[in-house]
mmCIF file as gemmi writes it, N, C-alpha and C atoms, coordinates in Angstrom:
data_model
loop_
_atom_site.group_PDB
_atom_site.id
_atom_site.type_symbol
_atom_site.label_atom_id
_atom_site.label_alt_id
_atom_site.label_comp_id
_atom_site.label_asym_id
_atom_site.label_entity_id
_atom_site.label_seq_id
_atom_site.pdbx_PDB_ins_code
_atom_site.Cartn_x
_atom_site.Cartn_y
_atom_site.Cartn_z
_atom_site.occupancy
_atom_site.B_iso_or_equiv
_atom_site.pdbx_formal_charge
_atom_site.auth_seq_id
_atom_site.auth_asym_id
_atom_site.pdbx_PDB_model_num
ATOM 1 N N . MET Axp A 1 ? 108.873 78.268 117.237 1 0 ? 1 A 1
ATOM 2 C CA . MET Axp A 1 ? 109.665 77.937 118.638 1 0 ? 1 A 1
ATOM 3 C C . MET Axp A 1 ? 110.499 78.623 119.481 1 0 ? 1 A 1
ATOM 4 N N . GLY Axp A 2 ? 110.395 78.311 120.562 1 0 ? 2 A 1
ATOM 5 C CA . GLY Axp A 2 ? 111.605 79.147 121.303 1 0 ? 2 A 1
ATOM 6 C C . GLY Axp A 2 ? 112.7 78.959 121.631 1 0 ? 2 A 1
ATOM 7 N N . PRO Axp A 3 ? 113.635 79.45 122.156 1 0 ? 3 A 1
ATOM 8 C CA . PRO Axp A 3 ? 114.633 78.863 122.715 1 0 ? 3 A 1
ATOM 9 C C . PRO Axp A 3 ? 114.898 77.636 122.969 1 0 ? 3 A 1
ATOM 10 N N . ILE Axp A 4 ? 113.572 78.274 124.859 1 0 ? 4 A 1
ATOM 11 C CA . ILE Axp A 4 ? 113.791 76.754 125.736 1 0 ? 4 A 1
ATOM 12 C C . ILE Axp A 4 ? 112.958 75.232 125.163 1 0 ? 4 A 1
ATOM 13 N N . PRO Axp A 5 ? 112.028 75.204 124.571 1 0 ? 5 A 1
ATOM 14 C CA . PRO Axp A 5 ? 111.51 74.616 123.882 1 0 ? 5 A 1
ATOM 15 C C . PRO Axp A 5 ? 113.009 74.071 123.281 1 0 ? 5 A 1
ATOM 16 N N . THR Axp A 6 ? 113.66 74.64 122.211 1 0 ? 6 A 1
ATOM 17 C CA . THR Axp A 6 ? 114.629 74.298 121.194 1 0 ? 6 A 1
ATOM 18 C C . THR Axp A 6 ? 115.462 73.398 122.024 1 0 ? 6 A 1
ATOM 19 N N . LEU Axp A 7 ? 116.374 74.255 123.007 1 0 ? 7 A 1
ATOM 20 C CA . LEU Axp A 7 ? 117.345 73.583 124.259 1 0 ? 7 A 1
ATOM 21 C C . LEU Axp A 7 ? 116.475 72.094 124.254 1 0 ? 7 A 1
ATOM 22 N N . ALA Axp A 8 ? 115.222 71.998 125.031 1 0 ? 8 A 1
ATOM 23 C CA . ALA Axp A 8 ? 114.857 70.941 125.928 1 0 ? 8 A 1
ATOM 24 C C . ALA Axp A 8 ? 114.657 69.389 124.622 1 0 ? 8 A 1
ATOM 25 N N . ALA Axp A 9 ? 114.589 70.032 123.196 1 0 ? 9 A 1
ATOM 26 C CA . ALA Axp A 9 ? 114.479 68.909 122.138 1 0 ? 9 A 1
ATOM 27 C C . ALA Axp A 9 ? 115.848 69.044 122.027 1 0 ? 9 A 1
ATOM 28 N N . LEU Axp A 10 ? 117.052 69.603 121.962 1 0 ? 10 A 1
ATOM 29 C CA . LEU Axp A 10 ? 118.366 69.522 122.044 1 0 ? 10 A 1
ATOM 30 C C . LEU Axp A 10 ? 118.672 68.655 122.974 1 0 ? 10 A 1
ATOM 31 N N . ALA Axp A 11 ? 118.655 68.521 124.053 1 0 ? 11 A 1
ATOM 32 C CA . ALA Axp A 11 ? 118.679 67.618 125.28 1 0 ? 11 A 1
ATOM 33 C C . ALA Axp A 11 ? 118.308 66.218 125.255 1 0 ? 11 A 1
ATOM 34 N N . ALA Axp A 12 ? 117.255 66.77 124.66 1 0 ? 12 A 1
ATOM 35 C CA . ALA Axp A 12 ? 116.165 64.68 124.266 1 0 ? 12 A 1
ATOM 36 C C . ALA Axp A 12 ? 116.873 64.076 123.608 1 0 ? 12 A 1
ATOM 37 N N . ALA Axp A 13 ? 117.317 64.594 122.695 1 0 ? 13 A 1
ATOM 38 C CA . ALA Axp A 13 ? 117.789 64.447 121.652 1 0 ? 13 A 1
ATOM 39 C C . ALA Axp A 13 ? 119.858 63.614 121.698 1 0 ? 13 A 1
ATOM 40 N N . VAL Axp A 14 ? 120.315 64.117 122.692 1 0 ? 14 A 1
ATOM 41 C CA . VAL Axp A 14 ? 121.279 64.031 122.619 1 0 ? 14 A 1
ATOM 42 C C . VAL Axp A 14 ? 121.105 62.98 124.109 1 0 ? 14 A 1
ATOM 43 N N . VAL Axp A 15 ? 120.116 62.651 124.807 1 0 ? 15 A 1
ATOM 44 C CA . VAL Axp A 15 ? 120.212 61.9 125.627 1 0 ? 15 A 1
ATOM 45 C C . VAL Axp A 15 ? 119.785 60.548 125.009 1 0 ? 15 A 1
ATOM 46 N N . VAL Axp A 16 ? 118.645 60.832 124.248 1 0 ? 16 A 1
ATOM 47 C CA . VAL Axp A 16 ? 118.212 59.247 123.422 1 0 ? 16 A 1
ATOM 48 C C . VAL Axp A 16 ? 119.65 58.665 122.612 1 0 ? 16 A 1
ATOM 49 N N . PHE Axp A 17 ? 120.419 59.611 121.439 1 0 ? 17 A 1
ATOM 50 C CA . PHE Axp A 17 ? 121.408 59.101 121.262 1 0 ? 17 A 1
ATOM 51 C C . PHE Axp A 17 ? 122.622 58.449 122.361 1 0 ? 17 A 1
ATOM 52 N N . VAL Axp A 18 ? 123.179 59.392 123.409 1 0 ? 18 A 1
ATOM 53 C CA . VAL Axp A 18 ? 123.641 58.248 124.497 1 0 ? 18 A 1
ATOM 54 C C . VAL Axp A 18 ? 122.732 57.376 124.681 1 0 ? 18 A 1
ATOM 55 N N . LEU Axp A 19 ? 121.766 57.125 124.943 1 0 ? 19 A 1
ATOM 56 C CA . LEU Axp A 19 ? 121.19 55.711 125.944 1 0 ? 19 A 1
ATOM 57 C C . LEU Axp A 19 ? 121.357 54.806 124.354 1 0 ? 19 A 1
ATOM 58 N N . ALA Axp A 20 ? 121.298 54.696 123.063 1 0 ? 20 A 1
ATOM 59 C CA . ALA Axp A 20 ? 120.873 54.258 121.99 1 0 ? 20 A 1
ATOM 60 C C . ALA Axp A 20 ? 122.211 53.552 122.275 1 0 ? 20 A 1
ATOM 61 N N . LEU Axp A 21 ? 123.303 54.49 121.902 1 0 ? 21 A 1
ATOM 62 C CA . LEU Axp A 21 ? 125.06 54.465 122.291 1 0 ? 21 A 1
ATOM 63 C C . LEU Axp A 21 ? 125.145 52.983 122.947 1 0 ? 21 A 1
ATOM 64 N N . LEU Axp A 22 ? 124.326 53.338 124.082 1 0 ? 22 A 1
ATOM 65 C CA . LEU Axp A 22 ? 125.021 52.553 125.317 1 0 ? 22 A 1
ATOM 66 C C . LEU Axp A 22 ? 124.453 50.91 124.978 1 0 ? 22 A 1
ATOM 67 N N . GLN Axp A 23 ? 123.214 50.925 124.589 1 0 ? 23 A 1
ATOM 68 C CA . GLN Axp A 23 ? 122.535 49.864 124.248 1 0 ? 23 A 1
ATOM 69 C C . GLN Axp A 23 ? 122.839 48.95 123.09 1 0 ? 23 A 1
ATOM 70 N N . HIS Axp A 24 ? 123.429 49.709 122.131 1 0 ? 24 A 1
ATOM 71 C CA . HIS Axp A 24 ? 123.872 49.339 121.187 1 0 ? 24 A 1
ATOM 72 C C . HIS Axp A 24 ? 125.503 48.521 121.472 1 0 ? 24 A 1
ATOM 73 N N . ARG Axp A 25 ? 126.21 48.906 122.145 1 0 ? 25 A 1
ATOM 74 C CA . ARG Axp A 25 ? 127.868 48.551 122.444 1 0 ? 25 A 1
ATOM 75 C C . ARG Axp A 25 ? 127.352 47.137 123.742 1 0 ? 25 A 1
ATOM 76 N N . ARG Axp A 26 ? 125.999 47.246 124.511 1 0 ? 26 A 1
ATOM 77 C CA . ARG Axp A 26 ? 126 45.871 124.899 1 0 ? 26 A 1
ATOM 78 C C . ARG Axp A 26 ? 126.536 44.77 124.47 1 0 ? 26 A 1
ATOM 79 N N . PRO Axp A 27 ? 127.218 43.812 125.533 1 0 ? 27 A 1
ATOM 80 C CA . PRO Axp A 27 ? 127.665 42.66 125.234 1 0 ? 27 A 1
ATOM 81 C C . PRO Axp A 27 ? 126.012 41.503 125.526 1 0 ? 27 A 1
ATOM 82 N N . ARG Axp A 28 ? 125.941 40.923 124.384 1 0 ? 28 A 1
ATOM 83 C CA . ARG Axp A 28 ? 125.172 39.618 124.057 1 0 ? 28 A 1
ATOM 84 C C . ARG Axp A 28 ? 125.44 38.45 123.657 1 0 ? 28 A 1
ATOM 85 N N . ASP Axp A 29 ? 124.494 37.318 124.439 1 0 ? 29 A 1
ATOM 86 C CA . ASP Axp A 29 ? 124.819 35.876 124.085 1 0 ? 29 A 1
ATOM 87 C C . ASP Axp A 29 ? 124.439 35.82 122.414 1 0 ? 29 A 1
ATOM 88 N N . LEU Axp A 30 ? 125.122 34.849 121.938 1 0 ? 30 A 1
ATOM 89 C CA . LEU Axp A 30 ? 125.315 34.403 120.28 1 0 ? 30 A 1
ATOM 90 C C . LEU Axp A 30 ? 124.431 33.873 120.805 1 0 ? 30 A 1
ATOM 91 N N . GLY Axp A 31 ? 123.803 34.818 119.003 1 0 ? 31 A 1
ATOM 92 C CA . GLY Axp A 31 ? 121.881 34.518 118.867 1 0 ? 31 A 1
ATOM 93 C C . GLY Axp A 31 ? 120.507 35.237 119.583 1 0 ? 31 A 1
ATOM 94 N N . GLU Axp A 32 ? 121.68 36.272 120.227 1 0 ? 32 A 1
ATOM 95 C CA . GLU Axp A 32 ? 120.8 36.962 120.716 1 0 ? 32 A 1
ATOM 96 C C . GLU Axp A 32 ? 120.107 37.983 119.544 1 0 ? 32 A 1
ATOM 97 N N . VAL Axp A 33 ? 118.928 38.314 119.262 1 0 ? 33 A 1
ATOM 98 C CA . VAL Axp A 33 ? 118.728 39.536 118.574 1 0 ? 33 A 1
ATOM 99 C C . VAL Axp A 33 ? 117.842 40.639 119.116 1 0 ? 33 A 1
ATOM 100 N N . THR Axp A 34 ? 118.809 41.523 118.868 1 0 ? 34 A 1
ATOM 101 C CA . THR Axp A 34 ? 117.862 43.136 119.432 1 0 ? 34 A 1
ATOM 102 C C . THR Axp A 34 ? 116.654 43.589 118.705 1 0 ? 34 A 1
ATOM 103 N N . LEU Axp A 35 ? 115.901 44.184 119.512 1 0 ? 35 A 1
ATOM 104 C CA . LEU Axp A 35 ? 114.339 44.235 118.879 1 0 ? 35 A 1
ATOM 105 C C . LEU Axp A 35 ? 114.477 45.546 118.133 1 0 ? 35 A 1
ATOM 106 N N . LEU Axp A 36 ? 114.68 46.609 118.641 1 0 ? 36 A 1
ATOM 107 C CA . LEU Axp A 36 ? 115.173 47.965 118.133 1 0 ? 36 A 1
ATOM 108 C C . LEU Axp A 36 ? 116.297 48.304 117.522 1 0 ? 36 A 1
ATOM 109 N N . PRO Axp A 37 ? 116.265 48.798 116.263 1 0 ? 37 A 1
ATOM 110 C CA . PRO Axp A 37 ? 117.69 49.103 115.321 1 0 ? 37 A 1
ATOM 111 C C . PRO Axp A 37 ? 118.128 50.105 115.973 1 0 ? 37 A 1
ATOM 112 N N . TYR Axp A 38 ? 118.999 50.413 117.279 1 0 ? 38 A 1
ATOM 113 C CA . TYR Axp A 38 ? 119.849 51.016 117.649 1 0 ? 38 A 1
ATOM 114 C C . TYR Axp A 38 ? 120.497 51.917 116.701 1 0 ? 38 A 1
ATOM 115 N N . GLY Axp A 39 ? 120.677 51.269 116.327 1 0 ? 39 A 1
ATOM 116 C CA . GLY Axp A 39 ? 122.077 52.367 115.182 1 0 ? 39 A 1
ATOM 117 C C . GLY Axp A 39 ? 121.107 53.511 114.212 1 0 ? 39 A 1
ATOM 118 N N . GLY Axp A 40 ? 119.565 52.929 113.704 1 0 ? 40 A 1
ATOM 119 C CA . GLY Axp A 40 ? 119.01 53.629 112.862 1 0 ? 40 A 1
ATOM 120 C C . GLY Axp A 40 ? 118.53 54.639 113.984 1 0 ? 40 A 1
ATOM 121 N N . ILE Axp A 41 ? 118.195 54.362 115.535 1 0 ? 41 A 1
ATOM 122 C CA . ILE Axp A 41 ? 117.405 55.348 116.881 1 0 ? 41 A 1
ATOM 123 C C . ILE Axp A 41 ? 118.609 56.373 116.54 1 0 ? 41 A 1
ATOM 124 N N . GLN Axp A 42 ? 119.696 56.186 116.165 1 0 ? 42 A 1
ATOM 125 C CA . GLN Axp A 42 ? 120.988 57.452 116.88 1 0 ? 42 A 1
ATOM 126 C C . GLN Axp A 42 ? 121.367 57.992 115.551 1 0 ? 42 A 1
ATOM 127 N N . PHE Axp A 43 ? 120.966 57.724 114.719 1 0 ? 43 A 1
ATOM 128 C CA . PHE Axp A 43 ? 120.781 58.26 113.078 1 0 ? 43 A 1
ATOM 129 C C . PHE Axp A 43 ? 119.932 59.511 113.293 1 0 ? 43 A 1
ATOM 130 N N . VAL Axp A 44 ? 118.654 58.957 113.832 1 0 ? 44 A 1
ATOM 131 C CA . VAL Axp A 44 ? 117.187 59.96 114.121 1 0 ? 44 A 1
ATOM 132 C C . VAL Axp A 44 ? 117.991 60.674 115.022 1 0 ? 44 A 1
ATOM 133 N N . ALA Axp A 45 ? 118.064 60.589 115.919 1 0 ? 45 A 1
ATOM 134 C CA . ALA Axp A 45 ? 118.214 61.478 116.837 1 0 ? 45 A 1
ATOM 135 C C . ALA Axp A 45 ? 119.925 62.273 116.753 1 0 ? 45 A 1
ATOM 136 N N . LEU Axp A 46 ? 120.506 62.038 115.989 1 0 ? 46 A 1
ATOM 137 C CA . LEU Axp A 46 ? 121.839 62.911 115.636 1 0 ? 46 A 1
ATOM 138 C C . LEU Axp A 46 ? 121.141 64.105 114.482 1 0 ? 46 A 1
ATOM 139 N N . VAL Axp A 47 ? 120.338 63.471 113.768 1 0 ? 47 A 1
ATOM 140 C CA . VAL Axp A 47 ? 119.679 64.352 112.779 1 0 ? 47 A 1
ATOM 141 C C . VAL Axp A 47 ? 118.815 65.476 113.518 1 0 ? 47 A 1
ATOM 142 N N . VAL Axp A 48 ? 118.224 64.882 114.44 1 0 ? 48 A 1
ATOM 143 C CA . VAL Axp A 48 ? 117.143 65.935 115.186 1 0 ? 48 A 1
ATOM 144 C C . VAL Axp A 48 ? 117.913 67.122 116.071 1 0 ? 48 A 1
ATOM 145 N N . ALA Axp A 49 ? 119.142 66.329 117.085 1 0 ? 49 A 1
ATOM 146 C CA . ALA Axp A 49 ? 120.387 67.324 117.521 1 0 ? 49 A 1
ATOM 147 C C . ALA Axp A 49 ? 120.647 68.669 116.498 1 0 ? 49 A 1
ATOM 148 N N . VAL Axp A 50 ? 121.023 67.96 115.164 1 0 ? 50 A 1
ATOM 149 C CA . VAL Axp A 50 ? 122.039 68.826 114.325 1 0 ? 50 A 1
ATOM 150 C C . VAL Axp A 50 ? 120.791 70.52 113.974 1 0 ? 50 A 1
ATOM 151 N N . LEU Axp A 51 ? 119.447 69.928 113.939 1 0 ? 51 A 1
ATOM 152 C CA . LEU Axp A 51 ? 118.361 70.553 112.906 1 0 ? 51 A 1
ATOM 153 C C . LEU Axp A 51 ? 118.2 71.547 114.866 1 0 ? 51 A 1
ATOM 154 N N . MET Axp A 52 ? 118.147 70.738 115.591 1 0 ? 52 A 1
ATOM 155 C CA . MET Axp A 52 ? 117.659 72.322 116.585 1 0 ? 52 A 1
ATOM 156 C C . MET Axp A 52 ? 118.859 72.776 117.211 1 0 ? 52 A 1
ATOM 157 N N . ALA Axp A 53 ? 120.146 72.339 117.197 1 0 ? 53 A 1
ATOM 158 C CA . ALA Axp A 53 ? 121.469 73.236 116.922 1 0 ? 53 A 1
ATOM 159 C C . ALA Axp A 53 ? 121.457 74.437 115.828 1 0 ? 53 A 1
ATOM 160 N N . ALA Axp A 54 ? 121.183 73.928 114.473 1 0 ? 54 A 1
ATOM 161 C CA . ALA Axp A 54 ? 120.993 74.894 113.881 1 0 ? 54 A 1
ATOM 162 C C . ALA Axp A 54 ? 119.827 75.994 113.557 1 0 ? 54 A 1
ATOM 163 N N . HIS Axp A 55 ? 118.419 75.884 114.533 1 0 ? 55 A 1
ATOM 164 C CA . HIS Axp A 55 ? 117.187 76.322 114.827 1 0 ? 55 A 1
ATOM 165 C C . HIS Axp A 55 ? 118.005 77.599 116.306 1 0 ? 55 A 1
ATOM 166 N N . LEU Axp A 56 ? 118.541 76.654 116.992 1 0 ? 56 A 1
ATOM 167 C CA . LEU Axp A 56 ? 119.205 77.601 118.037 1 0 ? 56 A 1
ATOM 168 C C . LEU Axp A 56 ? 120.086 78.676 117.714 1 0 ? 56 A 1
ATOM 169 N N . VAL Axp A 57 ? 120.885 78.687 116.587 1 0 ? 57 A 1
ATOM 170 C CA . VAL Axp A 57 ? 121.654 79.479 116.17 1 0 ? 57 A 1
ATOM 171 C C . VAL Axp A 57 ? 121.092 80.662 115.755 1 0 ? 57 A 1
ATOM 172 N N . THR Axp A 58 ? 120.158 79.773 114.572 1 0 ? 58 A 1
ATOM 173 C CA . THR Axp A 58 ? 119.086 80.925 114.647 1 0 ? 58 A 1
ATOM 174 C C . THR Axp A 58 ? 118.258 81.631 115.248 1 0 ? 58 A 1
ATOM 175 N N . LEU Axp A 59 ? 117.827 81.181 116.596 1 0 ? 59 A 1
ATOM 176 C CA . LEU Axp A 59 ? 117.175 82.498 117.129 1 0 ? 59 A 1
ATOM 177 C C . LEU Axp A 59 ? 117.848 82.843 117.914 1 0 ? 59 A 1
ATOM 178 N N . LEU Axp A 60 ? 119.623 82.469 118.123 1 0 ? 60 A 1
ATOM 179 C CA . LEU Axp A 60 ? 120.517 83.622 118.58 1 0 ? 60 A 1
ATOM 180 C C . LEU Axp A 60 ? 120.758 84.521 118.056 1 0 ? 60 A 1
ATOM 181 N N . THR Axp A 61 ? 121.158 84.399 116.744 1 0 ? 61 A 1
ATOM 182 C CA . THR Axp A 61 ? 121.486 85.641 116.221 1 0 ? 61 A 1
ATOM 183 C C . THR Axp A 61 ? 120.642 86.39 115.236 1 0 ? 61 A 1
ATOM 184 N N . GLY Axp A 62 ? 118.995 85.847 114.873 1 0 ? 62 A 1
ATOM 185 C CA . GLY Axp A 62 ? 118.173 86.664 114.764 1 0 ? 62 A 1
ATOM 186 C C . GLY Axp A 62 ? 117.959 86.537 113.161 1 0 ? 62 A 1
ATOM 187 N N . THR Axp A 63 ? 119.181 85.592 112.453 1 0 ? 63 A 1
ATOM 188 C CA . THR Axp A 63 ? 119.246 85.514 110.847 1 0 ? 63 A 1
ATOM 189 C C . THR Axp A 63 ? 119.036 83.951 110.582 1 0 ? 63 A 1
ATOM 190 N N . PRO Axp A 64 ? 118.619 83.784 109.866 1 0 ? 64 A 1
ATOM 191 C CA . PRO Axp A 64 ? 118.205 82.189 109.302 1 0 ? 64 A 1
ATOM 192 C C . PRO Axp A 64 ? 119.711 81.835 108.689 1 0 ? 64 A 1
ATOM 193 N N . LEU Axp A 65 ? 119.756 80.351 109.433 1 0 ? 65 A 1
ATOM 194 C CA . LEU Axp A 65 ? 120.841 80.278 108.477 1 0 ? 65 A 1
ATOM 195 C C . LEU Axp A 65 ? 120.414 79.914 106.677 1 0 ? 65 A 1
ATOM 196 N N . ILE Axp A 66 ? 121.592 79.959 105.957 1 0 ? 66 A 1
ATOM 197 C CA . ILE Axp A 66 ? 121.209 79.554 104.554 1 0 ? 66 A 1
ATOM 198 C C . ILE Axp A 66 ? 122.316 78.619 104.264 1 0 ? 66 A 1
ATOM 199 N N . GLY Axp A 67 ? 121.813 78.026 103.115 1 0 ? 67 A 1
ATOM 200 C CA . GLY Axp A 67 ? 122.413 76.715 102.771 1 0 ? 67 A 1
ATOM 201 C C . GLY Axp A 67 ? 123.252 77.04 101.42 1 0 ? 67 A 1
ATOM 202 N N . ARG Axp A 68 ? 124.766 76.438 101.058 1 0 ? 68 A 1
ATOM 203 C CA . ARG Axp A 68 ? 125.531 76.964 100.112 1 0 ? 68 A 1
ATOM 204 C C . ARG Axp A 68 ? 124.68 76.469 98.895 1 0 ? 68 A 1
ATOM 205 N N . LEU Axp A 69 ? 123.768 75.591 98.662 1 0 ? 69 A 1
ATOM 206 C CA . LEU Axp A 69 ? 123.073 75.25 97.187 1 0 ? 69 A 1
ATOM 207 C C . LEU Axp A 69 ? 121.748 76.023 97.465 1 0 ? 69 A 1
ATOM 208 N N . SER Axp A 70 ? 121.233 77.087 98.138 1 0 ? 70 A 1
ATOM 209 C CA . SER Axp A 70 ? 119.897 77.742 98.326 1 0 ? 70 A 1
ATOM 210 C C . SER Axp A 70 ? 119.865 78.416 97.675 1 0 ? 70 A 1
ATOM 211 N N . GLY Axp A 71 ? 120.698 79.126 96.035 1 0 ? 71 A 1
ATOM 212 C CA . GLY Axp A 71 ? 120.428 79.642 95.481 1 0 ? 71 A 1
ATOM 213 C C . GLY Axp A 71 ? 120.459 81.447 95.409 1 0 ? 71 A 1
ATOM 214 N N . GLY Axp A 72 ? 120.951 81.928 95.948 1 0 ? 72 A 1
ATOM 215 C CA . GLY Axp A 72 ? 120.852 82.775 96.71 1 0 ? 72 A 1
ATOM 216 C C . GLY Axp A 72 ? 120.75 84.068 97.963 1 0 ? 72 A 1
ATOM 217 N N . SER Axp A 73 ? 120.654 84.939 97.977 1 0 ? 73 A 1
ATOM 218 C CA . SER Axp A 73 ? 120.767 86.055 99.654 1 0 ? 73 A 1
ATOM 219 C C . SER Axp A 73 ? 118.69 86.364 99.925 1 0 ? 73 A 1
ATOM 220 N N . LEU Axp A 74 ? 118.892 86.528 101.206 1 0 ? 74 A 1
ATOM 221 C CA . LEU Axp A 74 ? 117.514 86.38 100.931 1 0 ? 74 A 1
ATOM 222 C C . LEU Axp A 74 ? 116.888 88.051 100.709 1 0 ? 74 A 1
């Protein structure tokens, strides 16, 4: 995946996160139940945004990100 699709996925994840946040904060009448779990949608969008940001860093620097518990160097 190149930088343009990565940026598009990152932007889409941020937009989905903001829309879910706005829907989650919307006032509701007493007893009204939401049909979608907006907190879960926010969590998934946040995970996708972090992964796309890490992938974008990898694309721009040319070296993969290595986790702390990866067991060593390349």
